[in-house]
N, C-alpha and C positions, 0 to 999 in steps of 0.2 A: 504493500500500500504506500509506503513512504517513497519508494522509487517512482511510483505512478504520480504522486503529488509533485515531486521535484521535477519530473519530466513535464508535467502540465504547467508548472510555473515558468520553466525555461521557454516552452512553446508560447506562453502568453507574452513573455518579454519580447520574443522575436516578432510576434504579431504586432505588438505595440510599436516596435521600431519600424516595421514595414508600413504601418498606418501613418506614422509621422512623416516618413520619407516619401511614400509614393501615393497614398490615398488622397483623392480629391477632398477639398475642404467640406463640401456639402454632404459627404458620406461619413465624415468623421464622428459626428454626434451619435449616429446610430450604432456604429461599432464601439464607440466609447461606452455606451450604455451596456452593450453585450459584454464588453470586457469587465465592466464593474460587476455585472451579475456573476461572471465567471470568477472574479476575485473573491466575491462573497462566498461562492460555492467552495472554492479552494480553502478559504479560511475556515469554513465549517468542517470540511474534511480533515484539515490539520487538527482542529480542536477535537473532533471525534476520534481521530487516530491516537491522540494523546490520552483522552479520557477513557476510552474503551477498556484498556487493560487495568486502569486504576479502579474503575467501577467494577470490573470483573473480579479483581482481587478483594474488594470490599464485600461484594455479594458472596463470593466463595467462602471467605472467612466466616461470615455470618451463618451460612449453611453448615459449614464444618463444625462450628461450635455446638450447634443443636445436635448434630449426629454424634459428636464425641461425648456429649452429655449422656446420650442413650448408651453408648458403648461402655462408659464408666459404670453405669448402673448394672449392665450385664456383667462386667468384670467383678463388681462388688458382690453381686448375687452369686456368681460362680465360686468366688473365694469362700463365701459363707457356706455354700452347698458342699464344697470339698471338706471344709472343717467339720461339718456335722455328719455327713454321710460317708466321707472318705473317697468320694468321686465327684466328677462334674456332671451337671444336668445335660441331658442329650437334646432337650427341647426348651425353647424359651417359655412356652406355656407351662411346662413343668416347673421351670424356675420361678415363675410368678406364683404358682401354687405353693411352692416351697417357702417363699418369702411370707406368704399369708399365714402359714401354719407352723413353721419350724421354730425351734428354740436353740440358742447357743448356750453351751455350758460356761459358767463363770468359774474360773479356777484361781487358786492362790498357791504360789510356789514358795516353799521355805527350804532353808538349808539346815539339816540336822547333823550332829556329829555322833558317830557310833564308834565304839571300841572294837576293833577287829584284831583277832589273834593271828599274828604273823609267824608265830613259833609253832610249838607242838603242844599236845595235851599235857605232857609232863613238864615242859618248860615253855609256858606261854609267854609270848611277847605281845603285849597289847599296844596297838597303834591307833590313834584317833584318825578316823576317816570321815570326810564330809560327804553327805549324800543329799541330793535334791529330791524333795517330796512335793508332788502336786496333788492338791485336794480340790474337789468340786464343791464350791460354796453356794451355788445357786444357778439359776437359769435366766436368760434374757431373750425376749422375743426377737427374732431376726427382723421382723417388721419395724421395730423401733429404729433400726439403722437406715430405714428408707422413708422416714417421716418427711413430708413435704416434697417427695420425689414422685414423679409420674411413672412408677415402676410397672404398673399394670399394662402400660402401652410401650414398654421397652422394646418389644419386638418390631414395632413399626418405625420405618425410617422417616424422619421428618420431611414434610412437603413432598412426599412421593406415595405411591401405592405399593411400595416394596417392603419386604421384611429383611432383617439381618439374617445372614446365613451363619449357622452354628455348626462347628465340626469338632469332633473329639478324636484323640489318638493317644499314643504313648511314645515317650522318648527315652532312650537309654542314657541316663544321666552319667552313670559310671558303669563299668563292665558288670553285667549281670543285674543291674538295678533299673527296672522300667518305671517311669514316672508318668502319670496321667497329665495330659495337656489339653487345652481347648483353644479354639480360634473362632472369633466372631468378626464378620466383615460385611462390607457393602462396596459395590463398585462406584468409583468416582463418576462414571458415565451416568449412572442412575441418579446420583445426588445433584449433578450439575446440568441435568437435562433442561433444555430451553435456553441455555447461555450460549455465547458465541462459540461456534464449532471449532474454529482455529485455536482459540485460547483454551478450550477444553482439551484439545489434542496436546497442546503444550503442557497442560497440567498433568496429563496422564504420564508424561515423561519426566516429571519433577524428580530431582535427585540431589537437592541441596539440603543442608542441615536445618534450614529454617522453613522447610516445606514438608508436606506429607508425601513421602516418597512412594512412587509406583502408582498402580492403577486402583488400589483399594485403600479404604480407611478401615483400620482393623485394630483389634485388641487380642492379646494372646499370641500363640504361635503353635504350629504343628511340627516345627523343626528344633525348637529349644524350649527349655523350661522357663517361662516368663508369663507374667500377667500384665505386662506393660503394653501400651498402645504404640502405633507407628507414627504418632503425631509429635511435633516438636514441643519443647517446654512452654512456649508462648500460650498454648491452649490449656495449660494447667495453672496459669497465674491467678485465676479466681479461686481455685482450691487452696493455693498457698495463702491468699489473702484471708480466707475464712479461718484457716488454721492459726494465723497470726492474731486474728480477732479473739479467738478462743484462748 
């Protein structure tokens, strides 16, 4: 687009030169008006060319923030589900039901000192050894962690008719140890539907540290043990502000 605009400006300049040099005086007012219209059009195209990526970025971030809010709810629900049941939920509807009904155990961990015999029965050598003991002191509703959050609609991708895709798998963390993992995602194409196609295409190829890399917005992973999202820290600034307030 920029090349086209520059070429048009050059052509306009050449035409203006030719008008001044060769065009009869009686025709000059008409062409002057046409050139003025063309200048206004080119000015608008330049402004539009500058503002289009700026507005795209603004709208993109606003949409991403709503999507990431949902993904964080899915992440928090899955972490609680794993803590209570020992595994991740295979469906988002099941995760919502879990949040409505499940309880988290409240525990208290203390350190006690025991005398352990490091010798023999005839010649005991008593050595103090510390041991951590965890006791359950009560229960807390999982729902209490989702107060004020629209968790019942966590499966629905904002401003679309799509739902997040949820996948489960296992990853070998160390040799012989398989660990459960989950992955929730949505395509950027679905999120940015209706926006400028060329800018959406560029967004799908984003690979910088301050952007959401790749074609998906996601949380978790099927290749490594993590519950983190693929978005940059800038999308977590509101969470950090809330923690600071508390």
